[in-house]
N, C-alpha and C positions, 0 to 999 in steps of 0.2 A: 131209411129202413132197408133191411135185407130183402133182396129179391127172393120170392117164393114161387115155385112152379109146381103145379100138380099135373102129372101125366096120368090120364085115366082112360079106361075102356068103357064102352057102352054096349049093351046087348048081352048075348050069351057069353058067359065067362067073366062078366063085368060086375059081379055081385060085390066084391071087395071095393072096387072103385065107387060103386053106388053108395056104399056105407060111408066112405070117406067124404064124398060130395054132400051127402045128407048132413053129416056132422058139421061141415063147413057152413052150409046154408043155415042150419038151425041155430048156430052159435054166432051168426052175423059176421063171419070171417071172409066172405066172398070177395070183398073189396081189397083184401090184403094178399090174395093169392091169384096168380094167373093160371087159368085152366088151359090144358092142352089135350085135345081129343086124339087118341092114338089111331083113329081111323084115317087121319091125315098124314101124308108122307112128311110134311114139314115138322109135325110134332114128333114123329119117330126119329127124324134126323137130329132135332134139337135135344131130345132125350139122350141120344148116343153121345152128342157133343158135351153135354153137361155132366153126364153120369157114367157113360160106358155101358148102360143098361138097356134092355129091350122090354122088360116086363112092366106091367101096370097093375095096380097103382104104384106110382113112384113120386115122392116129393123131394124136390131139391131146394134146400134153403141155405143161402150163403155158401154154396159150393158143397154142402154136406148132403149126402144121399140117404134117403129113408125109403126102403123098399118093403112093400106089403102093408096091409091094413093096420095091423096092431102097432107096428113101429111108427107109422104116420100118425095114427090117432094119439099115440103116446106123446109124440113130439108136439102136436097141436095143443093138447091139453096142458102141457108144461110151458109152452112158449107163447101161445096166442090166447089171450083171455079177454 
């Protein structure tokens, strides 16, 4: 299976990340996605390595980058059921 990473923010400014996390949990997808909290330097470095991005939420699936709530939710709805 393709490696799927979700880079997310918590707290102020993390509303879009919260919506993505909520969708993942409510649809039983958590075991298919590795979560990375952007509060941690290791997560920030990995996001840059995988995507060249700094912003959250960001989903990286099979080397393809999806940035932002709508693009991530769209990909999840189409690809993980």
